[in-house]
N, C-alpha and C positions, 0 to 999 in steps of 0.2 A: 503494497499499499504506501500509496503517495505523501508527503509528509509535506514538514514548510517549503518556499519557497529558498536558500538558500545565497543564493544571486544567481546573476548573469554576468557579461563580460562579451563584449566584442573588438575587434582589429583584425589585421591582416598577416596573410603564410609572409614572411619575411622570408621563406628559401623551401628548396626540393633541389633530393638529388632518387636514382635511381641507383636501386643496393645491388646485389649478387640474389639472383633469388632462389637459392641451394634448395633444392628440392621444390620447392611450393612455386607458389607465378607471381608473377609481374612484384618489384615489390620497392615500395616507392616510401623517402626521407622525407621528411613535412616539417618544418618550426614557425612557427606562429610565437605575436606577440598580439596579446588582449586587455585591454582596462575594460575597468564594472567596478559592481562589489559584491562581497561577500559575508554578510551576518549586516550588511548594512555598512560596514570596513570598504572606505573607497580601495583597489588594488593595482596593480599589472602585473600581469603572468603573460611567463614566456617557460612555452614549450614544443619539444616537440616529439613526435609522433609517425611508425611506424606502418604504413600500408598495403596490405600483401595482399594481393584478388582471388578466388575461390576461384574453380573451374566454374560452380552457377556464376560471376560474372559480380558475387556480395563481394565486401570489402570484412576480411578482421584487420583492426588497427589495434596499436598499444604503445604506450608514449608513457611519459615523465615530463614533470617540470619546478616550477616556482612562481610562489605567489608574490609580492613584496607592497607591504604599504606602514603605513606608521605606523600602523600597533604593533605592527611584527611582519614577516615572513612566514612560509607553510614550503613543503614539497608535496608531490603530490604523484601516486601512480593511477594509470586506468587502463581499459581495452573495452572497444563498442564492437557494433556493427552499421557497415556501413554500407549507401547505396551507391553508387557512379550515373550521374544525370546525365543525359544522352549533348549537357553544351557546357560540359568537362564542372558540375554544381557534386558538393558531393556532402551528404548528410549521416549522419553517425548518433547512437543509443548505442545508451551501457554507464557503465558505470564508473568512479573517481574514488579512489581512496587518501584522505590528508592527513601531514605529520606537520603538529605546529608545538614550541614555544610556547609560543602569545597567549599568553593567558585572553582579550582581545579574542583570540580566534578559537582556543580552545575545547571548544562546542564537534569543532573539526574534527579532529582524533578517534569521538568517539560513532561517527556514523560512516553509512556508506551513501556517497550523491551517486544518484544518478542525473542521466545530462541526457541534453539534447545537443548536437554543433552541428551546425551548418558552414559551409564555404562554397559561396558566390560563386559564379565563371573567370571571376575578376580578380578572387580568391581574399576578400572578402568572406570573416571569418565573425561567428554569431554562436554565443554559449549562453544555457541555462540549466541551475542544478535544482537538483532536488534534494531532500532527504527520505530515504527508501526506509521506512519503518516495517 
């Protein structure tokens, strides 16, 4: 069951590179930077994820990153499944897990956050996060 909305952010893809397939489908590494709020705290996120195209055309992504704010920082890891649009857009759904020493962001240490992550054909990103109860 979805719980409280934890936050949202908007940003931009900052880089992409093709990686060796290693027996799976085509693999792409994507880096991004985004700004928004999480638990009511303004922040900036820097992240990198890899996407592997599966035989049915769906995507599996796995990534990590950091959240920086005036209230402290956090690291995150996550995974999701996605679809590739005909125009080059990408849409993911998945879960992310945070770790932080910040007292203001400490609630993140105790939740699994589910997300919606969208990248349009121009590389603009939008993400929303909810607590998974």
